[in-house]
C-alpha positions in Angstrom: 0.1 0.0 0.1 1.2 3.5 -0.8 2.0 6.0 1.8 -0.6 8.3 0.5 -3.2 5.6 0.7 -2.0 4.7 4.2 -2.2 8.2 5.3 -5.7 8.9 3.7 -7.2 5.9 5.2 -6.0 6.6 8.7 -6.8 10.1 8.6 -10.1 9.4 7.1 -11.1 6.8 9.7 -10.0 8.9 12.5 -12.1 11.8 11.0 -15.2 9.5 10.5 -14.8 8.2 14.2 -14.8 11.9 15.4 -17.8 12.8 13.3 -19.6 9.8 14.9 -18.7 10.6 18.2 -20.0 14.1 17.7 -23.2 12.9 16.3 -23.8 10.4 19.1 -22.9 13.0 21.7 -25.4 15.4 20.3 -28.2 12.8 20.1 -27.7 11.7 23.7 -27.3 15.3 25.1 -30.6 16.1 23.1 -32.5 13.0 24.6 -31.2 13.9 28.0 -32.5 17.4 27.5 -36.1 16.0 26.6 -36.0 13.9 29.7 -35.0 16.8 31.9 -37.5 18.8 30.2 -40.4 16.4 31.1 -39.2 16.3 34.8 -39.2 20.0 35.0 -42.1 21.3 32.7 -44.7 18.6 33.5 -44.2 17.1 37.0 -42.4 19.8 38.8 -45.2 22.3 37.8 -48.0 19.9 39.0 -46.3 19.9 42.3 -45.9 23.6 42.5 -49.7 24.1 41.6 -50.6 21.4 44.4 -48.4 23.4 46.8 -50.2 26.5 46.1 -53.6 24.7 46.7 -52.5 23.4 50.0 -51.4 26.8 51.0 -54.8 28.2 50.2 -56.5 25.6 52.3 -54.3 26.4 55.2 -55.4 30.0 55.0 -59.0 29.6 54.2 -60.1 31.1 57.6 -57.8 34.0 57.6 -57.3 34.9 53.9 -60.4 36.1 52.0 -58.1 35.5 48.7 -57.5 31.8 49.6 -60.3 30.3 47.5 -59.2 32.5 44.5 -55.7 31.3 44.8 -57.1 27.6 45.1 -59.2 28.1 42.0 -56.0 29.6 40.0 -53.8 26.9 40.7 -56.7 24.3 40.0 -57.2 25.7 36.5 -53.4 25.6 35.8 -53.4 21.9 37.1 -56.1 21.2 34.6 -53.9 22.5 31.9 -50.8 20.3 33.0 -52.1 16.8 32.9 -49.4 14.4 32.0 -49.7 11.3 33.9 -52.1 8.6 33.9 -55.2 8.7 36.5 -54.1 12.4 37.0 -57.2 13.6 35.1 -59.5 11.7 37.2 -57.6 12.8 40.2 -58.0 16.4 39.0 -61.7 16.1 38.4 -62.2 14.7 41.9 -60.4 17.6 43.1 -62.5 19.9 41.5 -65.9 18.2 42.6 -64.7 18.3 46.1 -63.8 22.0 45.7 -67.1 22.7 44.6 -68.6 21.0 47.7 -66.1 22.9 49.7 -67.4 26.3 48.3 -71.0 25.2 49.1 -70.2 23.9 52.7 -66.7 24.7 54.0 -66.7 21.8 56.5 -63.6 20.2 58.2 -64.5 17.0 56.3 -64.4 18.7 52.6 -61.1 20.1 53.4 -59.7 16.9 54.6 -60.9 15.2 51.4 -59.3 18.1 49.3 -56.2 17.2 51.2 -56.3 13.7 50.2 -56.9 14.5 46.4 -53.9 17.1 46.4 -51.7 14.3 48.2 -52.8 11.7 45.2 -52.0 14.3 42.6 -48.5 14.9 44.1 -47.9 11.2 44.5 -48.6 10.8 40.9 -46.2 13.4 39.9 -43.6 12.1 42.3 -43.8 8.7 41.0 -43.4 10.0 37.4 -40.3 12.1 38.4 -38.8 8.9 39.7 -39.5 6.9 36.6 -38.1 10.0 34.4 -35.0 10.1 36.7 -34.3 6.4 35.9 -34.8 7.0 32.4 -32.3 9.9 32.3 -29.9 8.1 34.2 -30.1 5.1 31.8 -29.7 7.5 29.0 -26.6 9.0 30.6 -25.0 5.7 31.3 -25.6 4.7 27.6 -24.2 7.9 26.4 -21.2 7.6 28.6 -20.8 4.1 27.3 -20.9 4.7 23.6 -18.8 7.8 23.8 -16.2 6.0 25.8 -16.1 3.1 23.3 -15.9 5.5 20.4 -13.4 7.8 22.2 -11.2 4.7 23.0 -11.3 3.6 19.5 -10.2 7.1 18.1 -7.5 7.3 20.6 -6.3 4.0 19.6 -6.2 4.6 16.0 -4.5 8.0 16.8 -1.9 6.2 18.7 -1.5 3.6 15.8 -0.8 6.4 13.4 1.4 8.3 15.7 3.6 5.2 16.5 3.6 3.4 13.3 3.3 5.7 10.3 6.1 8.2 11.2 8.5 5.1 11.6 7.5 3.9 8.2 8.8 7.2 6.9 11.6 8.1 9.1 13.3 4.7 9.1 13.8 4.5 5.1 14.8 8.2 5.0 17.4 7.4 7.8 18.7 4.5 5.8 18.8 6.5 2.7 20.8 9.2 4.7 23.2 6.7 5.8 23.5 5.3 2.2 24.3 8.7 0.8 27.0 9.4 3.3 28.6 5.7 2.4 28.4 6.8 -1.3 30.2 10.2 -0.4 32.9 8.2 1.3 33.4 6.2 -1.8 31.8 2.9 -0.4 30.2 2.2 -3.7 29.2 -1.4 -2.5 26.2 0.0 -0.4 22.8 -1.2 -1.2 19.3 -0.3 -0.1 16.3 -2.6 0.5 13.0 -1.2 1.5 10.2 -3.8 1.8 7.5 -1.5 3.3 6.4 1.0 0.7 6.4 1.2 -3.0 7.5 4.7 -3.2 10.7 4.1 -1.0 11.2 0.7 -3.1 11.6 2.9 -6.2 14.0 5.3 -4.4 15.9 2.3 -3.3 16.0 0.9 -6.9 17.2 4.2 -8.1 19.9 4.4 -5.4 21.2 0.9 -6.2 21.4 1.6 -9.7 23.5 4.9 -9.0 25.9 2.8 -6.6 26.3 0.1 -9.1 27.2 2.4 -11.9 29.7 4.4 -9.6 31.2 1.1 -8.6 31.6 0.2 -12.1 33.1 3.3 -13.0 35.6 3.0 -10.0 36.5 -0.5 -11.1 36.8 0.5 -14.7 39.1 3.5 -13.9 41.3 1.7 -11.3 43.7 0.4 -14.1 43.7 3.9 -15.6 44.5 5.4 -12.2 47.3 3.1 -11.5 48.8 3.9 -14.9 48.7 7.5 -14.4 50.4 7.2 -10.8 53.0 5.2 -12.2 53.5 7.8 -15.0 53.5 10.8 -12.4 56.0 8.6 -10.3 58.2 8.3 -13.5 57.9 12.0 -14.1 59.0 12.9 -10.4 61.9 10.2 -10.5 63.0 11.6 -13.8 63.6 15.1 -12.2 67.3 15.6 -11.2 66.4 17.8 -8.1 65.2 16.3 -4.8 61.3 16.5 -4.4 59.4 15.6 -1.3 55.5 15.7 -1.3 53.5 16.1 1.9 50.0 16.2 3.0 48.3 18.6 5.2 49.2 16.4 8.2 53.0 16.2 7.1 52.7 12.7 6.1 55.2 12.0 3.1 53.0 11.1 0.1 56.0 10.8 -2.5 59.5 11.2 -2.8 62.1 10.9 -5.9 65.4 9.0 -6.1 67.4 12.3 -5.7 65.7 13.1 -2.5 66.5 9.6 -1.1 70.0 10.0 -1.9 70.4 13.6 -0.2 68.5 12.3 2.9 70.3 8.9 2.9 67.0 7.1 3.3 65.2 4.3 1.8 61.7 4.8 -0.1 59.8 2.4 2.4 61.3 4.3 5.2 59.7 7.4 4.0 56.4 6.7 2.2 53.2 7.2 4.2 55.5 8.0 7.1 55.1 11.2 9.5 57.7 13.7 8.4 57.9 15.1 12.0 58.8 11.6 13.4 61.6 11.0 10.7 62.9 14.5 11.2 63.9 13.4 14.8 66.5 11.0 13.3 67.5 13.2 10.2 69.2 16.6 10.5 68.5 17.7 6.9 64.8 16.6 7.0 64.5 18.3 10.5 65.8 21.7 9.0 63.3 21.4 6.0 60.4 20.8 8.3 61.3 23.7 10.6 61.6 25.9 7.7 58.1 24.8 6.4 56.6 25.3 9.8 58.3 28.6 10.6 59.2 30.2 7.4 61.8 32.8 7.5 62.2 35.9 5.2 65.3 34.5 3.8 66.4 30.7 3.4 69.8 30.1 3.5 71.3 27.6 1.1 71.8 24.1 2.5 75.3 22.6 2.1 74.9 18.9 1.6 77.6 16.1 0.9 76.2 14.2 -2.0 77.6 12.4 -4.9 80.8 12.4 -3.1 81.2 16.0 -3.3 79.9 19.3 -1.4 76.8 20.5 -3.0 74.5 23.5 -2.3 70.9 23.5 -2.3 68.1 26.0 -2.0 64.9 24.9 -0.6 61.6 26.1 -2.3 58.4 25.4 -0.7 55.3 25.0 -2.9 51.7 24.8 -1.2 49.3 22.6 -3.0 45.7 23.9 -3.3 42.6 22.1 -4.4 39.1 23.7 -5.1 36.7 21.0 -3.5 33.5 23.2 -4.1 32.4 26.4 -5.7 31.3 27.7 -2.3 34.2 26.9 -0.2 36.8 27.9 -2.7 40.6 26.8 -2.6 41.9 24.6 0.4 45.5 23.9 1.0 45.9 19.9 1.2 49.8 19.7 1.5 53.1 21.1 0.4 55.8 20.1 -2.0 59.6 20.7 -0.9 61.7 21.2 -4.0 65.6 21.4 -3.3 67.1 23.5 -6.2 70.9 22.4 -6.9 72.6 25.7 -6.9 76.1 24.3 -6.6 77.0 25.5 -10.1 75.7 29.0 -9.3 77.5 29.1 -6.0 80.8 28.1 -7.8 80.4 30.7 -10.4 79.6 33.3 -7.7 82.7 32.4 -5.7 84.7 32.5 -9.0 83.1 35.9 -9.5 83.9 37.3 -6.1 87.4 35.8 -6.3 87.9 37.6 -9.7 86.5 40.9 -8.4 88.6 40.8 -5.3 91.6 40.1 -7.4 91.0 42.7 -10.0 90.3 45.3 -7.2 93.6 44.7 -5.6 95.4 44.7 -8.9 93.7 48.0 -9.9 94.7 49.7 -6.7 98.4 49.8 -7.6 98.0 51.6 -11.2 95.4 53.9 -9.6 97.8 54.7 -6.9 100.6 55.3 -9.3 98.3 57.6 -11.5 97.6 59.6 -8.4 101.1 59.8 -7.5 101.9 60.8 -11.1 99.3 63.5 -11.1 100.6 64.9 -7.7 104.1 65.1 -9.1 102.6 66.7 -12.4 100.8 69.3 -10.2 103.9 70.2 -8.2 105.0 73.7 -8.9 108.7 72.5 -8.7 108.2 70.6 -11.8 106.7 73.4 -13.8 103.6 75.3 -14.1 100.6 74.0 -16.1 98.6 76.3 -18.5 94.7 76.4 -18.4 94.1 73.5 -20.7 96.8 71.3 -18.6 95.0 72.2 -15.4 91.7 71.2 -16.9 92.9 67.8 -17.8 94.7 67.4 -14.7 91.5 68.0 -12.6 89.6 65.6 -14.9 92.3 62.8 -14.5 92.0 63.4 -10.7 88.3 63.2 -10.5 88.1 59.9 -12.7 91.0 58.3 -10.5 89.1 59.1 -7.1 85.9 57.7 -8.8 87.7 54.6 -9.8 89.5 54.3 -6.5 86.1 54.6 -4.9 84.6 51.9 -7.0 87.5 49.5 -6.3 86.9 50.0 -2.5 83.2 49.3 -2.9 84.1 46.2 -5.0 86.5 45.1 -2.2 83.8 45.7 0.5 81.3 43.7 -1.5 83.7 40.8 -2.1 84.1 40.6 1.7 80.3 40.5 2.5 79.8 38.0 -0.2 82.7 35.8 0.9 81.5 36.1 4.5 84.9 37.6 5.4 83.5 40.8 6.8 85.3 41.4 10.1 83.8 43.7 12.5 86.0 45.5 15.1 83.4 47.3 17.4 84.3 49.8 20.0 82.1 52.5 21.9 81.4 55.5 19.6 79.4 58.7 20.2 76.9 59.4 17.3 78.1 62.8 17.1 81.6 61.5 16.0 80.1 59.6 13.3 78.2 62.7 12.1 81.1 65.0 12.1 83.2 62.5 10.2 80.7 62.1 7.5 80.4 66.0 7.3 84.2 66.4 6.9 84.4 63.7 4.3 81.6 65.3 2.1 82.4 69.0 2.9 84.3 69.8 -0.3 81.6 68.1 -2.5 79.1 70.1 -0.6 80.8 73.3 -1.1 81.3 72.5 -4.8 77.4 72.5 -5.2 76.8 75.1 -2.6 75.0 72.8 -0.4 74.2 73.8 3.2 74.8 70.7 5.6 72.5 71.1 8.7 72.9 69.1 11.8 70.2 67.8 14.3 71.3 66.6 17.4 69.3 66.5 20.6 70.6 68.7 23.4 69.7 66.2 25.9 72.6 63.3 26.3 71.7 60.3 24.1 73.5 56.8 24.4 76.7 55.4 22.7 77.2 52.9 20.2 79.0 49.8 20.2 79.8 49.4 16.5 82.6 49.2 14.2 83.0 53.0 13.8 84.9 52.8 10.6 82.3 50.9 8.5 79.3 52.7 10.1 81.1 56.2 9.2 81.4 54.7 5.7 77.6 54.0 5.5 76.8 57.7 6.9 79.4 59.2 4.6 77.9 57.2 1.7 74.3 58.4 2.6 75.4 62.0 3.0 77.4 62.0 -0.3 74.1 60.5 -2.2 72.1 63.4 -0.5 74.4 65.9 -2.0 74.5 64.5 -5.3 70.8 64.2 -5.7 70.1 67.7 -4.1 69.6 71.0 -6.2 72.3 73.7 -6.1 72.0 76.1 -3.3 70.0 73.7 -1.4 70.4 71.9 1.8 70.6 68.4 3.5 69.9 67.4 7.0 72.1 64.8 9.0 71.0 63.9 12.7 70.5 61.5 15.4 67.9 60.8 18.1 67.3 58.1 20.6 64.0 55.8 20.7 64.3 53.9 23.9 67.2 51.5 23.5 67.8 52.3 19.7 69.5 55.2 18.1 68.4 56.3 14.9 71.2 58.1 12.4 69.5 59.7 9.4 70.1 61.9 6.4 67.6 63.8 4.6 67.3 65.5 1.4 64.9 67.6 -0.3 65.3 66.5 -4.2 63.1 64.9 -6.3 62.6 61.9 -4.4 62.3 58.2 -5.0 59.3 56.3 -6.6 57.7 54.0 -3.9 58.0 51.3 -6.5 61.9 51.3 -6.2 62.1 51.6 -2.2 63.1 47.9 -1.9 65.1 47.6 -5.2 67.5 50.5 -4.3 69.3 48.2 -1.7 69.9 45.6 -4.4 73.3 45.4 -6.1 74.0 47.3 -9.2 70.3 48.7 -9.1 69.9 52.3 -10.4 66.7 54.1 -10.2 65.5 54.6 -13.8 66.1 58.1 -15.2 68.9 58.7 -12.8 71.5 61.0 -14.3 74.0 61.0 -11.7 76.7 58.4 -12.3 77.3 55.6 -9.8 78.3 51.9 -9.3 75.0 50.9 -7.8 76.5 49.1 -5.0 76.9 51.8 -2.3 73.4 51.3 -0.7 73.7 47.5 -1.1 77.0 47.5 0.9 75.4 49.9 3.5 72.6 47.7 4.2 74.9 44.6 4.6 77.1 46.7 6.9 74.2 48.0 9.0 72.6 44.6 9.3 76.1 42.8 10.2 75.5 45.0 13.4 72.1 44.0 14.0 70.5 47.1 12.9 68.2 48.2 9.9 68.6 50.6 6.9 65.3 52.0 5.6 64.1 54.7 3.3 61.2 57.1 3.5 60.7 59.2 0.1 57.9 60.8 -1.8 58.3 62.1 -5.5 59.0 65.8 -5.4 59.7 65.9 -1.6 63.0 64.2 -1.1 64.4 61.1 0.6 65.0 60.3 4.3 67.4 57.4 5.0 67.2 56.0 8.5 69.9 53.9 10.2 68.5 51.9 13.5 71.4 50.6 15.8 71.2 49.1 19.3 72.3 51.7 21.8 
């Protein structure tokens, strides 16, 4: 039977019983009302009239209106005859009342009392009979209403207990089946024997599960083939690769990674990288940088292939789009170790070459400077205007060349990691005075005013390599003068912010585009459109010197408003 048929039949039956209950209750209530009406309207009135006539008899001697009262009640009684023998009794009462009217003797009064008692007895007996009938009607009404009420309650309870379970149980089983399918358990089947509707749903569900199972089985070979193909691709890559899921379990690893980690494949696949890292230093460092990423990943020095090799770790997050509403979700990471040994060797060769060339260039430059100094000596002979101009040009270019070689030597020290600091206690004002003195000739040449901002209150001292920090400040002040307009001014100063001391240089030139604020600290970088000559190494070396002291070098600049370079060092 269909659910709709069951529901219609049950509710229809319940409705019919309720209607029957209502009709039965109304009919019995109406019958009880009729019985009560008979008692009240017929018998009770007769008793009331008899009571009135008895009252009149009791007051014949004292009340002149007693006979009229008796007659009024007698007429009412004649109109309210309802019981058997009540008419004869009433006629007898009337005859005796006529005799009383002719002869008001005690015997006639007594006879009237007897007649009234008979009428009252007839009505009292009728009241008792009608009460028994009313009680019987009430009992019947109670019985039938109770029977029909119990039937309706039973049917309602049956519908309440049985019908919901017939719907909820299949729905619950269907929900569980859908969950199993969602978890790729395509062997799940449903069987409903209760209703045809759910049997149709179960049939459709089973067909779907069967097709999904067939699809899964048919695509299993393809998936295995694809898996082997991907594994072959990963193993063909000549750089170590490690694949991790979101719980940092190792999903795949190529042969190169096994070599550098000195582990076997069965030791790594489907194992926790966190647990393996406890026994492997290289893996521990890779996982540490994955969990706590730094701004800069230092190259890894690994002994592999019977030689020292350098690798740069690259972390690639793997994201999947599960649903359109949820968006992308990170499901894992791939660790790629890029072999930079060749580049490291080339960089080392470059550094060595630059260092050698710089040292070699210093000797001829020094000879040129010495020769120029002898040429300018008045004892050798005076120079004409043209010769003085050429001498001046040679001197400027030689000084520029000497400055470049010095910057190259500083750069090679930083790159080679041979930068040696010789810190000592230094006052910030001493560094400022040194920078001003070193750039005073250049400032006078362009008529640039150097303003010093130094707090009146005492500020802390610095524990730094004064030579290198002075070089940084000198370089910043030189740049500020070069990029300032003639007859302008620059500001150099210092201030203390808690345990930090700031040394700053500010110019009021054309400023630097915000796009290049980070790039200007890169080696050999020059802001596009800059006409002032330079090597592009000064700011890079300055930043390396400051960071070697645990400080920072930053720039604040707006186009048309100049630039402000700030060096923060620990007091």
